[in-house]
C-alpha positions in Angstrom: 22.4 -36.2 55.0 24.4 -33.3 56.4 28.0 -34.6 56.9 30.9 -32.9 58.6 34.5 -33.8 59.4 36.6 -32.8 62.5 40.4 -32.8 62.2 41.6 -33.1 65.7 45.1 -32.9 67.3 46.2 -36.5 67.4 48.2 -38.3 64.8 47.4 -36.7 61.5 48.2 -38.7 58.4 48.2 -36.0 55.8 47.8 -38.1 52.7 45.2 -40.3 54.2 43.2 -37.3 55.5 43.4 -35.6 52.1 42.0 -38.7 50.3 39.3 -39.1 52.9 38.1 -35.6 52.7 38.0 -35.8 48.9 36.0 -39.1 49.1 33.3 -38.0 51.4 32.9 -34.3 50.1 32.1 -33.0 53.6 29.7 -30.1 53.9 31.6 -28.7 56.8 35.2 -29.0 57.9 36.4 -28.2 61.4 40.0 -27.7 62.6 40.5 -28.5 66.3 43.6 -27.0 67.9 46.7 -28.8 66.5 44.5 -30.1 63.6 44.8 -26.5 62.3 48.3 -27.5 61.1 46.8 -29.9 58.6 44.8 -27.1 57.0 47.8 -24.8 57.0 50.1 -27.4 55.3 47.6 -28.5 52.7 46.0 -25.2 51.8 42.5 -26.3 52.6 40.3 -23.7 54.3 38.4 -24.9 57.3 34.9 -23.7 57.8 35.4 -23.4 61.6 38.4 -23.4 64.0 38.0 -24.5 67.5 40.4 -24.7 70.4 42.4 -23.1 73.2 45.4 -23.2 70.7 48.0 -24.3 73.2 49.6 -26.6 70.7 49.4 -24.8 67.4 52.4 -23.2 65.7 52.1 -19.4 65.8 52.6 -19.2 62.0 49.5 -21.4 61.3 47.5 -19.5 63.8 48.5 -16.1 62.5 47.8 -17.2 58.9 44.2 -18.2 59.6 43.6 -15.1 61.9 44.1 -13.0 58.7 41.6 -15.0 56.7 38.0 -13.9 56.2 34.8 -16.0 56.4 36.1 -18.6 58.9 34.3 -19.0 62.1 36.3 -19.2 65.4 35.4 -20.7 68.7 38.1 -19.8 71.1 38.3 -21.8 74.3 40.2 -21.3 77.5 42.5 -24.1 78.6 40.8 -24.5 82.0 37.6 -26.1 81.0 35.6 -29.3 81.6 35.4 -30.7 78.1 38.1 -31.2 75.4 38.4 -29.1 72.3 37.1 -32.0 70.3 34.0 -32.4 72.4 33.2 -28.7 72.1 33.5 -29.0 68.3 31.5 -32.1 68.1 28.6 -30.7 70.3 28.6 -27.6 68.2 28.1 -29.6 65.0 25.3 -31.6 66.5 23.4 -28.5 67.7 23.6 -27.3 64.1 21.9 -30.4 62.8 24.8 -32.4 61.3 23.7 -36.1 61.0 27.0 -37.7 60.4 30.4 -36.6 61.8 33.8 -38.2 61.1 36.7 -37.5 63.5 40.2 -37.7 61.9 43.3 -37.1 64.0 41.4 -38.4 67.1 43.7 -41.3 67.6 47.3 -40.7 68.7 50.1 -41.3 71.2 48.0 -39.7 74.1 46.0 -42.7 75.0 43.9 -40.7 77.4 42.8 -38.5 74.5 42.2 -41.4 72.3 40.0 -43.1 75.0 38.3 -39.8 75.6 37.4 -39.5 71.8 36.0 -43.1 71.9 33.8 -41.9 74.8 32.5 -39.1 72.6 31.1 -41.7 70.2 28.3 -42.2 72.8 27.1 -38.7 72.2 26.0 -39.9 68.8 23.9 -42.7 70.4 22.2 -40.1 72.7 21.5 -37.6 70.0 20.8 -39.9 67.0 23.9 -38.8 65.1 26.3 -41.2 63.4 29.9 -40.6 64.6 33.0 -42.3 63.4 36.5 -42.1 64.7 38.8 -42.9 61.9 42.5 -43.3 60.9 44.2 -45.3 58.1 43.9 -48.5 60.0 40.7 -48.1 62.1 37.1 -47.0 61.9 35.4 -47.1 65.2 31.8 -46.6 66.1 29.4 -47.3 69.0 26.2 -49.3 68.4 23.2 -50.4 70.4 21.1 -51.6 67.6 21.6 -54.3 64.8 23.8 -53.4 61.9 24.6 -55.0 58.5 27.9 -54.6 56.9 28.6 -55.4 53.2 31.8 -57.3 52.8 32.7 -55.2 49.8 32.2 -51.9 51.7 33.7 -52.8 55.1 36.7 -50.8 56.4 39.5 -53.2 56.5 39.6 -57.0 57.0 38.6 -57.5 60.6 35.5 -56.7 62.8 36.1 -56.5 66.5 33.4 -56.0 69.2 33.9 -54.9 72.8 31.3 -54.3 75.3 31.0 -50.7 76.4 28.4 -51.5 79.0 29.1 -54.1 81.7 27.3 -56.6 79.6 25.7 -56.8 76.2 23.0 -59.4 75.8 21.5 -61.3 72.8 24.4 -60.8 70.5 23.9 -62.8 67.3 26.5 -62.7 64.5 25.7 -64.1 61.0 27.9 -64.2 57.9 30.9 -64.1 60.2 33.9 -66.5 60.5 33.1 -66.8 64.2 29.3 -66.8 64.6 27.4 -66.2 67.8 23.8 -66.9 68.8 22.0 -65.0 71.6 25.4 -64.5 73.3 26.0 -62.3 76.4 29.3 -60.5 76.1 30.7 -59.1 79.4 33.6 -56.8 80.2 37.2 -57.9 80.7 37.1 -60.6 78.0 38.4 -60.6 74.4 36.1 -63.0 72.7 34.9 -60.3 70.2 38.4 -59.5 68.7 39.4 -60.2 65.1 36.3 -61.6 63.6 35.8 -61.6 59.7 33.0 -61.3 57.3 32.8 -64.4 55.2 29.5 -64.0 53.4 28.4 -61.1 51.3 27.2 -59.4 54.4 27.9 -59.6 58.0 25.0 -59.0 60.4 25.3 -57.9 64.1 22.3 -57.9 66.3 21.9 -57.4 70.1 19.2 -57.1 72.6 20.5 -54.8 75.3 23.7 -52.9 75.9 26.2 -50.9 73.9 29.1 -52.3 71.7 32.2 -50.7 70.4 32.7 -51.9 66.8 36.1 -51.7 65.3 36.6 -52.2 61.6 40.4 -52.6 61.3 43.2 -53.1 58.8 46.7 -54.7 59.5 
């Protein structure tokens, strides 16, 4: 499986990102705009740099402009998509099958929600996309999924409908099971579930769910 990571310009937890990159041994590493600062401070060389660079320190930008063998995608500020979306679509076009976005969650809630929206590109294109920080791993699902209790990310599983309703939700191996349930928008019934068996299974018939694996 071809796996890539995007370091975006939200809240960047340097120690967490370093450990995460080491754990997954990504084939391709992309710096998006302010995410370039992470690579500058840690000495890691990105394979690609994407952005309009309106938020990057000039020292970091100048440093990487002098490096060889790094791809650049320079964007203008006046555009329809975000820098992160441009980076994500580029990786998908090149055949990456799993993409992790770090630094995609931060104080700009509009950007955070926009990055959650980008998870839907993965559903359309058949690519696994994760939005991750030290407390959350977020993905979008429209098919059944099984999560090992030993391998889950954190202690809690939360489900929110992304479409107006999600039908046929069945949860097994969970503290709060459901059977053939229809989950609708503007409710919180799916928040803070837990896997209590060796595996937790989530199935659904129609619709799209946001799945949050979270830590306190």
